[in-house]
C-alpha positions, 0 to 999 in steps of 0.5 A: 513464513511470517511475511507470507502469512502477513501478506495473505492476511492483508490481501484476503478477498482481493484481486489485482486491479493493475500490474506493472512490475517492470516499468513503474514497479507498481501494482494495485489490489482491490476488494474486501472494502479496501485498496492496496498499492505495492511499489518495488522501489528497486532500479531494475523494477521501477522507472522512478526510483525515489524516497517518495511515492504518490498514490492515487485513487484513494477510495471514498471512506478511507480514514487512514493509509498504513505503510508497510515494508518487507517486515510488515508483520512488525506493524506499519512503518507509517500511518497517514490520516486521510481527509474526507474526499482526499484521493491522493497522497505522497508518502516520503521517507521510503527506502530504496531497494525495498518493496513498500505496501500501502493499505487503505483503512476504511472508517469502520472495520469489522474488528474495530481497528 
């Protein structure tokens, strides 16, 4: 229940932009002023099983990327600062046999975080 509540909170007001769950194992959501990338790093879901993942299309105005695992309600596993104009990032140290979620954080969030 905690994982579902966390995902529902993060994806509120968002829609799927891309879906490729059984080839790359990746999908993206956009809306509510942010973008979320999801990658299922499992042999039966992705054609690029790895401990590193490159995401593209970082929205303008993003200042951070927060990387979550299945236990996202415990907080991000990594926080990556994003430079002005940066459009891609490679995230390393990702576990296999797990789903990862990266959330773009715009410069000014309504709740001040």
